[in-house]
N, CA and C of each residue as an Amber inpcrd file, in Angstrom:
protein
   231
  52.4930000  11.7750000  44.2440000  52.9560000  11.1510000  43.0340000
  52.2250000  11.7990000  41.8710000  52.9280000  12.0270000  40.7700000
  52.2800000  12.5590000  39.5820000  52.7960000  11.8010000  38.3640000
  52.0480000  11.8910000  37.2870000  52.4290000  11.2470000  36.0450000
  52.5800000  12.3250000  34.9910000  53.5700000  12.1800000  34.1200000
  53.6960000  13.1030000  33.0070000  54.1140000  12.3370000  31.7640000
  53.8640000  12.9470000  30.6370000  54.1120000  12.2910000  29.3540000
  55.1570000  13.0840000  28.5820000  56.1410000  12.3860000  28.0540000
  57.1340000  13.0130000  27.1930000  57.4900000  12.0050000  26.1240000
  57.4320000  12.4150000  24.9030000  57.7530000  11.5660000  23.7590000
  56.9210000  10.2900000  23.7610000  55.6570000  10.4070000  24.1760000
  54.7680000   9.2550000  24.1440000  54.9710000   8.2720000  25.2810000
  55.8340000   8.5830000  26.2310000  56.1100000   7.6810000  27.3480000
  55.5740000   8.3170000  28.6250000  54.7920000   7.5700000  29.3650000
  54.2820000   8.0700000  30.6420000  55.3010000   7.7080000  31.7150000
  55.7100000   8.7210000  32.4760000  56.6930000   8.5150000  33.5370000
  56.0480000   8.8010000  34.8750000  56.3370000   7.9930000  35.8660000
  55.8350000   8.2040000  37.2150000  56.8990000   8.9530000  38.0060000
  56.4950000   9.9990000  38.6840000  57.4320000  10.7970000  39.4610000
  56.8450000  11.0540000  40.8420000  57.6230000  10.8220000  41.8560000
  57.2100000  11.1600000  43.2110000  57.5470000  12.6230000  43.4330000
  56.6030000  13.3860000  43.9570000  56.7840000  14.8240000  44.0620000
  57.9940000  15.2170000  44.8960000  58.3840000  14.4220000  45.8710000
  59.5620000  14.7590000  46.6630000  60.8490000  14.5890000  45.8610000
  60.7610000  13.9600000  44.7090000  61.8990000  13.7400000  43.8290000
  62.1290000  14.9330000  42.8990000  61.2130000  15.8990000  42.8930000
  61.2920000  17.0150000  41.9560000  62.1840000  18.1250000  42.4950000
  63.0020000  18.6810000  41.5900000  63.8870000  19.7800000  41.9690000
  63.7280000  20.9170000  40.9610000  64.0880000  22.1000000  41.3930000
  64.0000000  23.2900000  40.5460000  65.1250000  23.3100000  39.5110000
  64.9660000  24.1720000  38.5300000  65.9140000  24.2410000  37.4160000
  67.3500000  24.5150000  37.8650000  67.5520000  25.4380000  38.8000000
  68.9070000  25.7750000  39.2410000  69.6020000  24.5690000  39.8700000
  68.8720000  23.8200000  40.6880000  69.4540000  22.6330000  41.3140000
  69.7190000  21.5460000  40.2750000  68.8060000  21.4000000  39.3170000
  68.9900000  20.4210000  38.2460000  70.2270000  20.7670000  37.4190000
  70.3820000  22.0360000  37.1140000  71.5380000  22.4730000  36.3290000
  72.8400000  22.1600000  37.0670000  72.8690000  22.4370000  38.3610000
  74.0640000  22.1430000  39.1590000  74.3360000  20.6440000  39.1910000
  73.2770000  19.8540000  39.2760000  73.4240000  18.3940000  39.3360000
  74.0640000  17.8370000  38.0700000  73.7140000  18.3940000  36.9080000
  74.2610000  17.8790000  35.6480000  75.4540000  18.6870000  35.1460000
  75.8270000  19.7330000  35.8760000  77.0150000  20.5030000  35.5150000
  76.8110000  21.4880000  34.3810000  75.5970000  22.0170000  34.2480000
  75.2990000  22.9960000  33.2130000  74.7320000  24.2590000  33.8500000
  74.7030000  25.3310000  33.0890000  74.0550000  26.5580000  33.5350000
  72.5380000  26.4060000  33.3720000  71.7570000  27.0310000  34.2390000
  70.3030000  26.9820000  34.0730000  69.8580000  27.4300000  32.6760000
  70.5290000  28.4270000  32.1290000  70.1950000  28.9140000  30.7830000
  70.4150000  27.8250000  29.7300000  71.4020000  26.9720000  29.9390000
  71.6420000  25.8650000  29.0010000  70.4590000  24.8960000  29.0100000
  69.9320000  24.5920000  30.1820000  68.7540000  23.7150000  30.2520000
  67.5610000  24.3750000  29.5670000  67.3910000  25.6860000  29.7850000
  66.2890000  26.4100000  29.1400000  66.4380000  26.3670000  27.6180000
  67.6530000  26.5540000  27.1310000  67.8920000  26.4910000  25.6820000
  67.5890000  25.1020000  25.1360000  67.9920000  24.0670000  25.8550000
  67.7100000  22.6920000  25.4240000  66.2050000  22.4610000  25.3470000
  65.4670000  22.9120000  26.3710000  64.0090000  22.7560000  26.3810000
  63.3760000  23.4550000  25.1880000  63.8350000  24.6690000  24.8840000
  63.2270000  25.4330000  23.7860000  63.4740000  24.7780000  22.4350000
  64.5200000  23.9660000  22.3460000  64.8480000  23.2590000  21.0960000
  64.2930000  21.8320000  21.0700000  63.5680000  21.4630000  22.1370000
  62.9750000  20.1300000  22.1880000  63.9250000  19.0440000  22.6500000
  65.0160000  19.4250000  23.2980000  65.9980000  18.4400000  23.7560000
  66.2310000  18.5490000  25.2460000  67.3340000  17.9790000  25.6810000
  67.6980000  18.0260000  27.0920000  67.0080000  16.9440000  27.8940000
  67.2150000  16.9830000  29.1940000  66.6060000  15.9660000  30.0600000
  65.0940000  16.1610000  30.1660000  64.3630000  15.0910000  30.4570000
  62.9150000  15.2110000  30.6450000  62.6090000  16.1880000  31.7820000
  61.5310000  16.9330000  31.6280000  61.1450000  17.9080000  32.6400000
  59.6330000  17.9250000  32.7940000  59.1930000  18.5910000  33.8460000
  57.7660000  18.7240000  34.1230000  57.4450000  20.2130000  34.1460000
  56.4680000  20.6110000  33.3620000  56.0340000  22.0120000  33.3420000
  54.7950000  22.1230000  34.2310000  54.9660000  22.7310000  35.3970000
  53.8620000  22.9080000  36.3320000  52.9910000  24.1040000  35.9460000
  53.6140000  25.1030000  35.3520000  52.9100000  26.2890000  34.8580000
  53.7860000  26.8890000  33.7610000  53.3930000  28.0580000  33.2830000
  54.1640000  28.6810000  32.2080000  55.6230000  28.9190000  32.6070000
  55.8500000  29.2310000  33.8660000  57.2070000  29.5520000  34.3090000
  57.8000000  28.5520000  35.3000000  57.0040000  27.6480000  35.8450000
  57.4910000  26.6940000  36.8530000  57.8820000  25.3730000  36.1910000
  59.1770000  25.1200000  36.1550000  59.7370000  23.9020000  35.5660000
  60.3620000  23.0920000  36.6840000  60.1400000  21.7850000  36.6790000
  60.7670000  20.9020000  37.6590000  61.3920000  19.7270000  36.9250000
  62.4100000  19.1660000  37.5430000  63.1020000  18.0010000  37.0170000
  63.0790000  16.9010000  38.0650000  63.0130000  15.6710000  37.6170000
  63.1090000  14.5170000  38.5010000  64.5800000  14.1430000  38.6380000
  65.0250000  13.9330000  39.8640000  66.4220000  13.5060000  40.0690000
  66.7140000  12.2230000  39.3060000  65.7810000  11.2910000  39.3430000
  65.9690000  10.0140000  38.6510000  66.0950000  10.2290000  37.1390000
  65.2350000  11.0760000  36.5830000  65.2830000  11.3440000  35.1430000
  66.6100000  11.9930000  34.7540000  67.1220000  12.8830000  35.6120000
  68.4130000  13.5120000  35.3260000  69.5410000  12.4950000  35.3620000
  69.5090000  11.6110000  36.3530000  70.5290000  10.5590000  36.4520000
  70.4830000   9.6510000  35.2320000  69.2820000   9.2520000  34.8300000
  69.1270000   8.4110000  33.6370000  69.6220000   9.1300000  32.3900000
  69.3020000  10.4130000  32.2760000  69.7240000  11.2090000  31.1200000
  71.2510000  11.2670000  31.0440000  71.9080000  11.4400000  32.1870000
  73.3700000  11.4470000  32.2040000  73.9400000  10.0860000  31.8210000
  73.3300000   9.0150000  32.3200000  73.8050000   7.6670000  31.9830000
  73.7130000   7.4030000  30.4880000  72.6460000   7.9020000  29.8520000
  72.4710000   7.7210000  28.4080000  73.5700000   8.4070000  27.6140000
  74.2150000   9.4060000  28.1960000  75.2410000  10.1700000  27.5120000
  76.6610000   9.7370000  27.8570000  76.7700000   8.6770000  28.6190000
  78.0900000   8.1790000  28.9880000  78.7750000   7.5900000  27.7630000
  80.0030000   8.0320000  27.5440000  80.7930000   7.5480000  26.4040000
  81.8270000   6.5680000  26.9340000  81.8760000   5.3960000  26.3190000
  82.8500000   4.3820000  26.7060000  83.9580000   4.3580000  25.6660000
  85.1620000   4.7660000  26.0330000  86.2710000   4.7760000  25.0760000
  86.4710000   3.4110000  24.4390000  86.7950000   3.4130000  23.1950000
  87.0240000   2.1630000  22.4820000  85.7460000   1.5540000  21.9180000
  84.6220000   2.2420000  22.0830000  83.3650000   1.7760000  21.5020000
  82.6210000   0.7500000  22.3180000  83.0960000   0.4050000  23.4980000
  82.3850000  -0.5640000  24.3410000  81.0780000   0.0600000  24.8080000
  80.0270000  -0.7250000  24.8460000  78.7350000  -0.1910000  25.2610000
  78.4220000  -0.5080000  26.7000000
């Protein structure tokens, strides 16, 4: 288990829940380069930087990020 901080919020992540960028991109339907571009602009789903080049994503965080972007036609929340 590890803890990481993003936007002032501490998130708990189980290490077996972590996936590499390519798998994360496939899970959310984007190209890996799109996730990299989002990270460089300070956006996109929460991620964990293990080293300068090693980026991991939590499956749960990706699922939550997708849920936050769900649009309900007609303005229903």
